[in-house]
C-alpha positions as CSV (number, residue, x, y, z in Angstrom):
1,M,-179.0,48.5,41.9
2,L,-175.7,46.6,42.3
3,K,-173.4,47.6,45.1
4,P,-169.9,48.8,43.7
5,A,-167.1,46.3,44.3
6,K,-164.8,47.0,47.3
7,R,-161.3,48.0,46.3
8,K,-158.5,45.3,46.9
9,K,-154.8,45.3,47.1
10,C,-153.1,43.5,44.2
11,K,-151.3,40.3,45.3
12,T,-148.4,40.9,43.0
13,C,-147.7,44.7,42.8
14,G,-149.6,45.9,45.9
15,D,-151.6,48.6,44.1
16,L,-155.3,49.2,45.0
17,F,-157.7,48.2,42.3
18,T,-161.4,47.6,41.8
19,P,-161.9,43.9,41.0
20,F,-164.3,42.9,38.2
21,T,-165.2,39.7,40.1
22,T,-165.0,38.7,43.8
23,L,-162.3,36.1,43.0
24,A,-159.9,38.6,41.3
25,R,-156.5,38.7,43.1
26,T,-154.5,41.0,40.8
27,C,-155.0,44.4,39.0
28,S,-153.9,43.4,35.5
29,I,-153.1,40.5,33.2
30,D,-149.3,40.9,33.7
31,C,-149.8,40.8,37.5
32,A,-152.1,37.7,37.1
33,I,-149.4,35.9,35.0
34,E,-146.7,36.7,37.6
35,D,-149.1,35.7,40.5
36,G,-149.8,32.4,38.7
37,G,-146.1,31.6,38.4
38,E,-145.5,32.3,42.1
39,A,-148.5,30.2,43.1
40,K,-147.2,27.3,41.0
41,K,-143.7,27.7,42.6
42,Q,-145.3,27.6,46.0
43,A,-147.3,24.5,45.1
44,V,-144.2,22.7,43.9
45,K,-142.3,23.8,47.0
46,T,-145.1,22.5,49.3
47,E,-145.3,19.2,47.4
48,K,-141.5,18.7,47.7
49,K,-141.7,19.4,51.4
50,A,-144.6,16.9,51.8
51,N,-142.6,14.3,49.8
52,R,-139.5,14.8,51.9
53,K,-141.6,14.4,55.1
54,A,-143.2,11.2,53.8
55,K,-139.8,9.8,52.8
56,K,-138.3,10.6,56.2
57,E,-141.3,8.9,57.9
58,F,-140.9,5.9,55.7
59,Y,-137.2,5.5,56.5
60,D,-137.7,6.2,60.2
61,N,-140.1,3.3,60.3
62,D,-138.2,1.0,57.8
63,S,-136.7,-1.9,59.8
64,K,-133.6,-2.1,57.6
65,T,-132.8,1.5,58.1
66,V,-133.4,1.4,61.8
67,K,-131.2,-1.7,62.1
68,K,-128.4,-0.1,60.1
69,K,-128.5,3.0,62.4
70,L,-128.5,0.9,65.5
71,T,-125.5,-1.2,64.2
72,T,-123.6,1.9,63.4
73,I,-124.1,3.5,66.8
74,C,-123.5,0.2,68.7
75,H,-120.2,-0.5,66.8
76,K,-119.1,3.1,67.3
77,Y,-119.7,2.8,71.0
78,I,-117.7,-0.4,71.1
79,R,-114.7,1.0,69.3
80,T,-114.8,4.2,71.5
81,R,-115.1,2.1,74.7
82,D,-112.1,-0.1,73.8
83,K,-110.0,2.6,72.1
84,D,-107.0,2.2,74.4
85,E,-107.2,-1.6,74.3
86,P,-105.4,-3.9,71.8
87,C,-107.2,-6.2,69.4
88,I,-109.2,-8.8,71.4
89,S,-107.8,-11.6,69.2
90,C,-104.2,-10.9,68.2
91,G,-103.3,-8.3,70.9
92,R,-101.8,-5.8,68.5
93,Y,-102.2,-2.1,69.3
94,D,-102.9,0.7,66.9
95,H,-99.3,1.5,66.1
96,E,-98.5,-2.2,65.4
97,I,-101.0,-2.4,62.5
98,T,-99.1,-1.6,59.3
99,E,-101.0,-3.4,56.5
100,P,-103.0,-1.1,54.1
101,L,-106.7,-1.2,55.0
102,T,-109.8,0.5,53.8
103,G,-112.4,1.8,56.2
104,G,-110.0,2.2,59.2
105,K,-108.0,-0.4,61.2
106,W,-110.7,-1.4,63.7
107,D,-114.0,-3.3,63.6
108,A,-116.4,-4.2,66.4
109,G,-116.0,-8.0,66.3
110,H,-118.6,-10.4,67.7
111,W,-117.3,-13.3,69.9
112,K,-119.9,-15.6,68.3
113,T,-121.3,-14.9,64.9
114,K,-124.5,-12.9,64.5
115,A,-125.9,-15.7,62.4
116,A,-125.4,-18.3,65.1
117,F,-126.4,-16.1,68.0
118,P,-128.8,-13.4,66.6
119,E,-130.2,-12.8,70.1
120,Q,-126.7,-11.5,71.1
121,R,-126.3,-9.2,68.2
122,Y,-126.4,-6.0,70.2
123,N,-125.0,-7.4,73.5
124,E,-122.0,-5.2,74.4
125,Y,-120.3,-8.1,76.3
126,M,-120.4,-10.1,73.0
127,I,-118.8,-7.3,70.9
128,H,-115.2,-6.1,71.3
129,K,-112.6,-4.0,69.4
130,Q,-111.0,-6.2,66.8
131,C,-108.6,-5.4,64.0
132,K,-109.9,-5.9,60.5
133,S,-107.5,-8.8,59.8
134,C,-108.7,-10.8,62.7
135,N,-112.4,-9.9,62.2
136,G,-112.0,-11.0,58.6
137,G,-110.7,-14.4,59.8
138,N,-107.0,-13.9,59.0
139,A,-105.1,-16.2,61.4
140,A,-101.7,-14.8,60.4
141,Y,-101.7,-12.3,63.2
142,T,-102.7,-14.5,66.1
143,R,-100.3,-16.7,68.1
144,K,-99.2,-19.7,66.2
145,E,-100.9,-22.2,68.6
146,H,-104.3,-20.5,68.6
147,T,-106.8,-19.6,65.9
148,V,-108.5,-16.2,65.9
149,S,-111.6,-17.6,67.7
150,E,-109.5,-19.4,70.4
151,Q,-107.4,-16.4,71.1
152,F,-110.6,-14.2,71.2
153,R,-112.0,-16.5,73.9
154,I,-108.8,-16.5,76.0
155,N,-108.5,-12.7,76.0
156,L,-112.3,-12.4,76.6
157,I,-111.9,-14.6,79.8
158,E,-109.1,-12.2,80.9
159,K,-111.2,-9.2,80.1
160,L,-114.5,-10.4,81.6
161,D,-114.3,-13.7,83.5
162,L,-115.0,-17.4,82.7
163,R,-118.5,-17.2,84.1
164,H,-119.5,-14.3,81.8
165,V,-117.9,-16.1,78.8
166,E,-119.7,-19.4,79.5
167,W,-123.0,-17.4,79.8
168,L,-122.4,-15.8,76.4
169,E,-121.8,-19.2,74.9
170,T,-125.1,-20.6,76.1
171,T,-128.2,-20.5,73.9
172,H,-130.5,-17.6,74.8
173,E,-134.1,-17.0,74.1
174,A,-134.7,-15.6,70.6
175,Q,-135.5,-11.9,70.5
176,H,-138.3,-10.7,68.3
177,L,-137.3,-7.0,68.2
178,I,-139.8,-4.6,66.7
179,I,-138.9,-1.1,65.4
180,D,-139.7,0.5,68.7
181,D,-137.3,-1.9,70.5
182,L,-134.5,-1.2,67.9
183,K,-135.0,2.6,68.4
184,E,-134.9,2.1,72.2
185,I,-131.6,0.2,71.9
186,T,-130.2,2.9,69.6
187,L,-131.0,5.6,72.2
188,Y,-129.3,3.4,74.9
189,Y,-126.1,3.2,72.9
190,K,-126.2,6.9,72.0
191,A,-126.5,7.8,75.7
192,K,-123.6,5.4,76.5
193,L,-121.5,6.9,73.7
194,K,-122.2,10.4,74.8
195,A,-121.2,9.5,78.4
196,L,-117.8,8.4,77.1
């Protein structure tokens, strides 16, 4: 003789019912349809969450994304550090810049180009607050006898000293930064920015 099935609580309405199979979750067809819809919604929600997590992990370990984050933080630190100083090339202060500009008045300008000196790309002594006109190469705002680059060097010597500038001008060993290195440098600049 078969043992009678144990009563269960319906997953949809909460009523007690006697299941006709051990796998039954609901008391009626209507409750089963509703339960199926909820299960499907939950499955879609779980899948979306898994996709978001996978996408985040991809971008957290994508070198282009990590470099972009590092460059943003590094340049923000430079502009904050030098906020009370004039442009390193032309010497103009914030109130003296009147030309219409998109994206703000200030850039974080590199003394030597990133292409020529990639190993110095994130060196804070190589990067200084520079107005958009000078960073873009417009010589109209520098002293007549000097180009943007020459004036940058003169002001850099005043800011640091000749020994530091000559060291920056020498060739350095190429850096082969991996993602962990880039993340570590990002944390370094975040900490320095927070300290300001």
